[in-house]
N, C-alpha and C positions, 0 to 999 in steps of 0.2 A: 821462269820457274821450270824446273825439271820435273817431269812426271815420275812418280814412284809407283810402280806396278805391284799389285798384290801377288801376281803369278810369276814374277821375274826370277829366273834362275838360268843356269848355263844350258840346260837341256831345252828350255823354252826359247832361249836366244838362238840356239842351233836350229830349232824348227823354223822360227820366223826368218832367220837368215836364208834358209833353204827355200822358203816360200817366196822371198823377195828375188830369188834367182830365176824363178819361172818366167818365161817370156810371152806365153800366149795361152789361150783357152785349152788347146790340145795338151800342152804340158801340164796345165792345172788338172785336167781330167785324169791324165796318166798318174800323176803324183798322188792325188787324193784318192783315187781308186785303190792304190797300193797301201797308203798309210791309214786310211779310214775304212770303216765298214760303209756299206751303202746307206744304212740307217743313220749313221753319224753325219754323213754329208747331207742327206736329206733334212735332218734336224737343223743343221746350221743354215741351210738354204731357206728353210721354213722361217727361221728367226729373222732373217733379212727381209723376207716378204712381209712378215708381221710388222716390223718396224716401219717399212715403207707405207703400209696401210694406216698405222697409228699416226704418222705425221700428216696423213691426208684426212685425219679426224674421223676415220671409220669407227663404228661402234665395235665393241667386243664381239657382239653377235655376228656382225657382218664379217669381221676378220676370221672368226671361228668357222663360219660357213665357207669362206673363200679359201682358207689355208688348211683347215683341219686341225689347227692348233687349239689346245685346250685353253679355257679362260685363265687357268693358273699360269700357263706359259705366256700368254698375252700380258697378263698382269706383271710377271717377272720382267719381261722385255720392256714394258712401259716404265717400270721402276728404274731399270738400267738406263733407259733413254733420258729420263728426267733427273736421276740422282747418281748415275754411274760415272765412268771414267771419260765420258764424251766420245767414246769410240764409235758409237752409232752415229752421232752427229757429224763426226769427222768423215765417215764414209758416205753418209747421205749428201754432204757438201761435195765430195769428190765425184759422186754420181749425178750431181746437179739436181737432186731431189729437193734439197733445201739450200738456201743461200746463207751466207754468214750473218746477215741482218736478222734472219729468223732465229739463228742460234743464240743471239744476244737477248731476245725477247723474254 
């Protein structure tokens, strides 16, 4: 089955193709410092940290304390984790934070 994205368009394709061309952390830092504000990068990084803690069954209060994310943000990320496009699950598998068996549960 082919995934149908809600955000797919030519500009987003171009952005993702550019990201896929980055070779290492230094190139990522350089590109993202130019294309995003510091706050935007920090917000994305915070979301990844939140999802890592959610799959470790941390409470919203623990996650809020550790990351500074609001409970509304944590709830939105949790909803995406459970009912979204499975992008979080995909990257958590690639980071070896969850395995494929956990994804099927």
